[in-house]
C-alpha positions in Angstrom: -37.8 -33.3 -6.0 -36.9 -30.7 -3.4 -36.2 -33.3 -0.8 -33.9 -35.2 -3.2 -32.0 -31.9 -4.0 -31.5 -31.3 -0.2 -30.3 -34.9 0.2 -27.8 -34.4 -2.7 -26.5 -31.2 -1.1 -26.1 -32.9 2.3 -24.3 -35.9 0.7 -22.0 -33.7 -1.1 -21.1 -31.7 2.0 -20.5 -34.8 4.0 -18.4 -36.4 1.3 -16.3 -33.2 0.8 -15.9 -32.8 4.6 -14.7 -36.4 4.9 -12.3 -36.0 2.0 -11.0 -32.7 3.3 -10.3 -34.3 6.7 -7.7 -36.5 5.1 -5.8 -33.7 3.5 -3.9 -30.8 5.0 -4.3 -27.3 3.8 -1.0 -27.5 2.0 -2.0 -30.8 0.3 -5.3 -29.2 -0.8 -3.6 -26.2 -2.4 -1.1 -28.5 -4.1 -3.8 -30.7 -5.5 -5.9 -27.8 -6.8 -2.9 -26.2 -8.4 -1.9 -29.4 -10.1 -5.5 -29.8 -11.5 -5.4 -26.1 -12.6 -2.1 -26.8 -14.5 -3.6 -29.9 -16.1 -6.6 -28.0 -17.5 -4.4 -25.1 -18.5 -2.2 -27.5 -20.5 -5.2 -29.1 -22.1 -6.6 -25.7 -23.2 -3.3 -24.6 -24.7 -3.1 -27.9 -26.7 -6.3 -26.8 -28.5 -4.2 -24.5 -30.6 -1.6 -26.8 -32.1 -0.9 -24.7 -35.1 0.3 -21.1 -35.0 -2.5 -18.9 -36.4 -2.0 -15.2 -36.7 -4.5 -12.6 -35.5 -4.4 -8.8 -35.9 -4.6 -6.7 -32.7 -5.4 -3.0 -33.2 -4.3 -0.9 -30.3 -6.4 1.9 -28.9 -5.5 4.6 -26.4 -3.3 7.7 -26.1 -0.2 7.4 -28.3 -1.2 4.0 -29.6 -4.3 4.8 -31.7 -4.5 2.6 -34.7 -1.2 0.7 -34.1 -1.4 -2.8 -35.4 0.3 -5.9 -33.9 0.3 -9.4 -35.5 0.0 -11.9 -32.6 -0.5 -15.7 -32.2 -4.1 -16.9 -31.7 -4.7 -18.7 -28.4 -1.2 -18.0 -27.2 -0.5 -14.3 -27.1 -2.0 -12.2 -24.3 -2.4 -8.5 -23.7 0.7 -8.7 -21.6 2.5 -10.2 -24.7 1.4 -7.2 -26.7 2.9 -4.8 -24.1 6.3 -6.4 -24.7 6.2 -5.0 -28.3 5.7 -1.5 -26.9 7.6 0.2 -24.1 8.8 -0.8 -20.6 6.2 1.7 -19.2 3.4 -0.3 -20.9 4.8 -3.6 -19.5 4.9 -2.3 -15.9 1.9 0.0 -15.8 -0.8 -2.0 -17.7 -3.0 -3.6 -15.1 -6.0 -4.7 -17.2 -7.1 -4.6 -20.8 -10.3 -4.1 -22.8 -10.8 -6.4 -25.7 -13.4 -5.1 -28.0 -14.7 -3.1 -25.0 -14.8 -6.2 -22.7 -12.6 -6.3 -19.5 -9.9 -8.8 -20.2 -7.1 -10.1 -17.9 -3.6 -9.3 -19.0 -2.6 -12.9 -19.1 -5.7 -14.3 -20.7 -5.0 -15.5 -24.3 -6.4 -13.7 -27.2 -8.6 -15.9 -29.4 -9.5 -13.5 -32.3 -8.5 -10.4 -34.1 -9.6 -7.5 -31.9 -9.3 -3.9 -30.7 -7.1 -3.7 -27.5 -7.1 -1.0 -24.9 -4.5 -1.1 -22.1 -5.8 0.2 -18.7 -3.7 1.8 -16.0 -4.3 3.4 -12.6 -3.4 6.8 -14.1 -6.2 6.8 -16.8 -8.6 9.6 -16.9 -11.4 7.2 -15.8 -9.7 4.4 -13.8 -12.9 3.0 -12.4 -12.6 -0.4 -14.1 -8.9 -0.8 -13.1 -9.7 0.3 -9.6 -12.5 -2.2 -9.1 -10.3 -5.0 -10.5 -7.6 -3.9 -8.1 -10.0 -4.0 -5.1 -11.2 -7.4 -6.2 -7.6 -8.6 -6.4 -6.8 -7.3 -2.9 -9.7 -9.3 -1.6 -8.5 -12.4 -3.4 -5.0 -11.9 -2.0 -6.5 -11.7 1.5 -8.2 -15.0 0.8 -4.9 -16.4 -0.2 -3.3 -15.4 3.1 -6.2 -16.6 5.2 -6.2 -20.0 3.5 -2.7 -20.7 4.8 -2.7 -18.7 8.0 -4.1 -21.3 10.4 -2.6 -24.5 11.7 -3.5 -27.7 9.7 -5.6 -29.0 12.6 -8.1 -26.2 12.0 -10.3 -26.2 8.9 -11.2 -23.0 7.0 -13.8 -22.4 4.3 -13.5 -19.3 2.1 -16.9 -18.1 1.1 -17.8 -16.2 -2.0 -15.8 -13.0 -2.0 -18.2 -10.0 -1.7 -18.1 -7.6 -4.6 -17.7 -4.2 -2.8 -16.9 -0.9 -4.5 -13.8 1.0 -3.6 -15.9 3.7 -2.0 -16.9 1.2 0.7 -13.6 2.0 2.4 -12.3 -1.6 2.6 -12.1 -4.8 0.6 -13.7 -7.9 2.2 -13.2 -11.7 2.3 -15.8 -13.8 4.1 -14.9 -17.1 5.7 -15.9 -19.8 8.2 -13.4 -21.2 10.6 -13.3 -24.5 12.4 -16.0 -24.7 15.0 -13.3 -24.9 17.7 -12.4 -21.3 16.9 -16.0 -19.9 17.2 -15.0 -17.9 20.3 -11.7 -16.6 18.8 -11.2 -12.9 18.4 -8.1 -11.8 16.5 -5.6 -9.7 18.3 -3.5 -6.9 16.9 -0.6 -9.3 16.6 -2.8 -11.7 14.6 -3.7 -8.8 12.2 -0.1 -7.8 11.8 0.8 -11.4 11.1 -1.7 -11.6 8.3 -0.5 -8.3 6.9 3.1 -9.5 6.9 2.1 -12.6 5.0 0.3 -10.5 2.4 3.3 -8.2 2.0 5.5 -11.2 1.3 3.2 -12.2 -1.5 3.3 -8.7 -2.8 7.1 -8.7 -2.8 7.1 -11.9 -4.8 5.3 -10.1 -7.6 3.4 -13.2 -8.4 1.1 -13.3 -11.5 -2.6 -13.9 -11.3 -3.1 -16.6 -13.9 -6.6 -16.7 -15.4 -8.4 -19.9 -16.6 -12.0 -20.2 -17.8 -13.3 -23.7 -17.2 -16.5 -25.7 -17.4 -18.5 -26.2 -14.2 -17.5 -29.9 -14.2 -13.8 -29.1 -14.1 -14.3 -26.4 -11.4 -16.4 -28.9 -9.3 -13.6 -31.4 -9.5 -10.9 -28.8 -8.5 -13.0 -27.8 -5.5 -14.3 -31.3 -4.7 -12.9 -31.0 -1.1 -14.7 -27.8 -0.3 -18.0 -27.8 1.4 -19.2 -24.5 -0.1 -17.0 -23.8 -3.2 -19.0 -26.3 -5.2 -22.2 -24.3 -4.6 -20.4 -21.1 -5.6 -19.3 -22.8 -8.8 -22.9 -23.7 -9.6 -24.1 -20.2 -8.8 -21.5 -18.5 -10.9 -22.0 -20.9 -13.8 -25.8 -20.1 -13.7 -25.0 -16.4 -13.9 -22.4 -16.8 -16.7 -23.4 -16.0 -20.3 -21.3 -18.9 -21.7 -21.8 -21.3 -18.8 -18.2 -21.3 -17.7 -16.6 -20.0 -14.5 -13.4 -18.0 -14.0 -10.5 -19.4 -11.9 -7.4 -17.6 -10.9 -4.1 -19.0 -9.5 -1.6 -17.0 -7.5 1.4 -19.2 -6.5 -0.4 -22.5 -5.5 -3.7 -20.8 -4.4 -6.6 -21.3 -6.7 -9.8 -19.2 -6.3 -13.0 -18.3 -8.1 -13.7 -14.7 -9.2 -16.8 -12.9 -10.5 -14.6 -10.5 -12.5 -11.1 -9.9 -13.8 -8.2 -9.4 -11.5 -5.1 -7.2 -12.1 -2.1 -8.8 -13.6 0.2 -9.4 -10.6 0.5 -9.0 -6.8 3.4 -6.5 -7.2 0.9 -3.8 -8.3 0.1 -3.4 -4.6 2.2 -0.8 -2.9 0.7 -0.6 0.6 -1.4 -3.4 2.0 -2.8 -3.9 5.5 -5.3 -6.3 7.1 -7.4 -4.1 9.3 -10.1 -6.2 11.0 -12.0 -9.5 11.2 -15.7 -9.2 12.2 -18.0 -11.9 13.4 -21.3 -11.7 11.4 -23.3 -14.5 12.9 -24.5 -18.0 12.0 -24.8 -19.1 8.4 -25.4 -22.4 6.8 -21.7 -23.3 7.0 -21.1 -22.1 10.6 -20.0 -18.8 12.2 -19.4 -16.4 9.3 -16.7 -13.8 9.6 -15.6 -10.9 7.4 -12.0 -10.1 7.1 -11.3 -6.6 5.8 -8.3 -4.7 4.6 -7.0 -1.5 2.9 -4.5 -1.2 0.1 -2.9 1.3 -2.2 -1.6 0.6 -5.7 1.9 1.5 -7.0 2.7 5.1 -7.8 0.1 6.5 -5.4 1.1 8.0 -2.0 -0.5 9.5 1.1 0.8 11.0 4.2 0.6 9.1 7.5 -2.2 11.2 8.9 -4.5 10.4 5.9 -3.5 6.7 6.1 -4.6 6.6 9.8 -8.0 8.1 8.9 -8.5 5.6 6.1 -7.4 2.7 8.3 -9.8 3.7 11.0 -12.6 3.7 8.5 -11.4 0.3 7.0 -11.7 -1.2 10.5 -15.4 -0.7 10.6 -17.7 -3.4 9.4 -18.6 -3.0 5.7 -22.3 -3.7 5.3 -23.2 -5.6 2.1 -26.9 -5.6 1.4 -27.8 -9.0 0.0 -30.0 -12.0 0.5 -27.7 -13.3 3.3 -28.5 -16.2 5.5 -26.5 -14.7 8.3 -28.2 -14.1 11.7 -28.3 -11.6 13.4 -28.4 -9.1 10.5 -25.5 -6.8 9.8 -25.4 -3.4 11.4 -27.6 -0.9 9.6 -25.1 1.9 9.9 -23.1 2.5 6.7 -19.7 4.3 7.1 -19.6 7.7 5.5 -17.5 8.1 2.4 -14.4 10.2 2.6 -12.6 12.1 -0.1 -10.2 10.0 -2.0 -6.8 9.9 -0.4 -4.4 7.0 -1.1 -3.2 5.4 2.1 0.3 5.0 3.3 1.3 2.2 5.7 4.0 2.0 8.2 6.3 -0.9 8.6 4.6 -3.7 10.4 6.2 -4.5 13.8 7.8 -7.9 14.2 5.6 -10.8 15.0 5.3 -12.0 18.5 6.3 -15.5 19.4 2.8 -16.5 20.2 -0.3 -15.5 18.3 -2.7 -18.5 18.3 -4.5 -19.8 16.4 -2.6 -18.3 13.5 0.5 -20.3 12.8 3.7 -19.0 14.2 5.5 -20.3 11.2 4.2 -19.1 7.9 3.8 -21.7 5.1 6.6 -21.6 2.6 5.8 -19.6 -0.5 5.8 -21.3 -3.9 8.2 -20.4 -6.7 6.9 -17.7 -9.0 4.7 -19.1 -11.7 6.2 -19.2 -15.2 5.4 -16.2 -17.5 2.5 -16.5 -20.0 3.4 -17.9 -23.4 4.4 -15.6 -26.2 
């Protein structure tokens, strides 16, 4: 039985690798985005008739307010449009009957709704969703940063607390790049690409799907299919959560914030080589970010950036060898960072593409 499972895994990896070799990174993103749209349309068609639900608002100044919304169509973001402009712009996440809920995820029942912001008395849930979103944005940048001749595999995004000092995105590059060490110009290039996505203020679109749908969407990935199976096994309802930003589709173990424009400052600080894993040489890209309406002076930002450059150790059952460094960076008192304008890109910064891939048009707003 075990040998058959191993054979199935090897066959799947070989098949996905062969298929991926026939498609460029841009073609893969376009294909996954199209499949995401197809499933999104199918799920919306499950609510052909307009059914009303009652949404009771909770929170300062909203306690007990009642909204009548459309089942399967209205979202927490839709609810904010019936309130004030401040609620529209400041709400980053919601709680539906106490459960963290993405701002663009449709409401399927009458419920209590709490809108979360970065200015709440206890912003821990919003902060963690923001950190997770920053890591997903870094994955978006890395997925399109290298020339089409080089393959890239985005591994499962590590769930690290804000107190770790940096958000992380693990990846494996083409074996021809095993000896590559990113230069300062490379890091600045990645930062510029991230800031372009931030300036587009793109929404993170959520979609809960069955494992079979997710496996089909990631059929060209050597390791995403295993991540789908792992996340499905851990899910209470057997589904997995997908998110789309522009044409980039990713998996997530928790809710993201509503849009990229909630980032104020963002910088890619380092890329560390961890060692060999089952997929190849594993690397950990790290970054630092600050949400809107928070500021810090340049001196504090430099200190936080220096800390964010250091490898974030994530204790887990990792297959990477040699083991990660045992030293854990000390925590510092909270101090929101402040970045300086990134210098212009140099003409040559291989293997990162000199010409960034075009950004897709902003995704349409969620249904009312």
